[in-house]
N, C-alpha and C positions, 0 to 999 in steps of 0.2 A: 631277375625282375629289374626293369628300368623304370625309375620314377621320374616323370616329366614335371616341369615346374607349373605348366598350365593345362595339363590334361591327365587322363587316367593312366595308371601304370600299365605296363605290358611285359609279357615274357619275351626275352631275347632268345634266339636260336642257340641250342647247346652244341649242335653238330654242323660242321662246314665241309666235311669230306667223307668219302666212302670209308676210310680207315676209322674215323671217329664214330661213324654210325655202327660199324661192326663191333667196336669195343663196348658199346652199351649193352648192359645186361637187363633182363626183365626183373624189376625189383619185387621183393615180397610185398604184397599189398599192405601188410600191417607195419611195414618199415617206412612207409611214405607218409610223412606227417600231414601233408595237405589233404590226402585222401582220408586219413584217419579222422581229421577234423570234421568231415562231412558226417561220419557216423556219430561223433560226439555231439555235434549240433542237433542232429536228428533226435538223439537220446534226450537232450535238454528239452526239446519241444514236447516229446512224448511224456516226460515227467511232469511238465507244466499242464498239458492239455489232456492227457490220458491216452491209453493204448489204442483206442478206436479212432484216433485222429486221422483224417485224410491227408496224408503227407503229399508234398510235391517234390520232384527230383530236381537236382541241379542241372545246369546245361551240360549236355553230353555230345561231344563230337565223335565221329567215327574214328576207328584206329588210323585210317588214312589221313583224315584231317589232323589228328594229333601228330602224326609223323611230319606233317607240313609245318607244325609249330616247333618240333624238336630239331629238324634239319633245316638250315637256311633254305628258304623256299626256291630261290633262284637256282641254287645248286641242285636241289632235289629234282626240280622239273627237268633240268638238263640231264641229270643222271637217269631219269625215266626213259629218255630217248637213247642215251649213249651207253649206259651200264645199268640196266634195270634191276638186276638181281639184288644188289645191296639195298635198293629202295624197298623191294619186296620183303627182305629180311627185317628191316626196321619196321615196316608196316606190320608184319606178323607179330613183332614184339609188342607194339602199341595195341594191336587188336587183342592180344592175349591178356594184357593187363586190364583193358576195358571190360572184357568178358568176365574176368575174375571179379572185378569190382561190381558189375551188374548182378552176378550170382549172389554175392555176399550181401549187397544192400537190399536186394529183394527178399532175401532170407531174414534179414534183421528187421525190415519194416514192411510187413506183408500187406498193410493197408495203403501203401504208397502208390499214387498215380504215376504211371511211367512217362507222362507227357511233360516236357519242359518248355515247349514253345509251340503255340501260345499257351496261356495259363488256364486252359480248360481241364476239367476232370475227366479221367479215363479209367475204366475198371482196372484195378491192380493186377488182375489175372492176365491182362493182355501184354504183348511183348514190348520191348523198350522202344523209345523214340530216340533217334540220333540225328544230329545236324550233319548234313552232307553238303558242304558249301564249296569245297575246292573243285568240285566236278565242273563248275562253270569254265575252268581253265583247261579242261581236258577234252579230247575228241571222244566220240562214243566208243571207239575201239579201245582207247586207253582206259576209259571208265570200266568197260567190261573185263579188261585184263587185270587192272589194279584194284578196283573198288567193289565190283559186283560179287566176287567170291566171299568177301567179308560179310556183306549184307545177307547173302544166302545162308551163311553159317549162323549169323545171329538169329535169323528167322527159324532155322532148324533147331537151334538151341532153346529158344524161348517160345516157340509156337507162333511166331509172327513178328513183324517189325513195322514201325511207322517212321516217318521221316519229316524233318524240317529242312527246307532248302531256300536260302535267300540269295542264291547265285542266279545269274542270267544263264539258265541251263535248259532252255526249251529243247535244245538238240539232244538232251539226255532222256527226255520223257519216254521214248520207245524202250530204252534200256531199263528205266525204272520199272516198266511193266514186266520185266523178267524176274523181279524179286518175288519169290513165292510167299504167299500169305502176307502181302503188303496191305495192311488194313487201314491206314490213315496217312494223309499227306497234307502238310502245311507248307505253302510257299507264298512268297511275296509276288507282287505284280512285276512282270518282266516287260520287255520292250513292246510286246504285242498285247499286254494286259493279261486278264485272267482266262479269257475264252479258249486259248490253246489247250488248257487243261482238259476241256471236254472232248478234244480231238483224240485223246489217248486214255482218259479215265472217266468213263461215263457208263451209266447203267448200274444195276444192282450188284454186279460182280466187281465193280471198281472200288478202290479204296474210298473211304469217307474223306471228303474235302473239308479240312478244318482250317478256316480262314479267319484272319484278324486284320484289323486296319483296312477293312474294305469299305469304300464309300457306298452309300445306300444305292446309288444308281448302278454300280457294278454288281452289288448283291442282287438287285432286281433283274439285271440282265442275265446273270448266271442261272438264276432260278427259272427264268422264262425260256432260256435256250437249252437247258439240260434235258437229255432224254429221260424218259420215265425210269424211275428206280435210282437215279443218281442222288446221292446223299450228301448233305452239307451240315456242318456246324459252323455258325458264324459267331465269332467272339467279339463283343463290343467292349472296348477299353474305356472306362470312365475317366473323364478329365476332372481336374480339381474343382471346377464350377458345376459339374453335372449333379443333378438331384435324382431322387427316386422317381419323380414325375417325368423327368427326361427319359429315364430307363423304361418306364411304362409306355410312353409315347413311341419310343423306338421299337419296343417289342410288339406293340399293336401294328406298327407299320410292317414289320417283318412277317407277322402272321397273315396280314392282308395279301401278301405275295404268294401264299401257298394255295 
């Protein structure tokens, strides 16, 4: 970890070469202090609030996005083009640890909502949400070679998967449609706004669009332009000066669009 004088700390890459990537071993989950702390903090909340508490999960990246944190990203992207097998081996290690963590934390906290972004509640029986942000830097072919197999595996393991994506990744939308049982999608506004979502994810068979930080005008446009059966969850984040009356007014406005 590097601690800056005037900003938040961040993790520095551990790996800078193929040799260093191959030397890494998948750690035992219970030997990783930072991961164990998540279980410890959850247990403290459960003791305080009771076993029926609706927990929320911490932020979760895909195994591929984790590999981009572990291996210096510039070198990793070059290796994807010039020597891809070590990248795939490191990705497999990260994906294996992530899946082990997900299995154990869902077992320990069966009332936990799997959604981490945005902060809406999702039934605990549904599959995990993962942040898939590095895909904005990849071609569609690279996404399908390096990233799609992990998402297919997560969906098969947990009976479905949902995704957050804050990258400029409109070119990946057709490939996202290849994820089986892809049940919910949260993404930020890209260069063309929100409407391109409806070109690829519309109707009753599409994932639920779970959107936050959406201006009222864009929310109105999405509802009016979406084909029948398209489903939305709009999450309104309260500001420090917002009141209950403000929330009621916004909810009445949203209902008036239906």
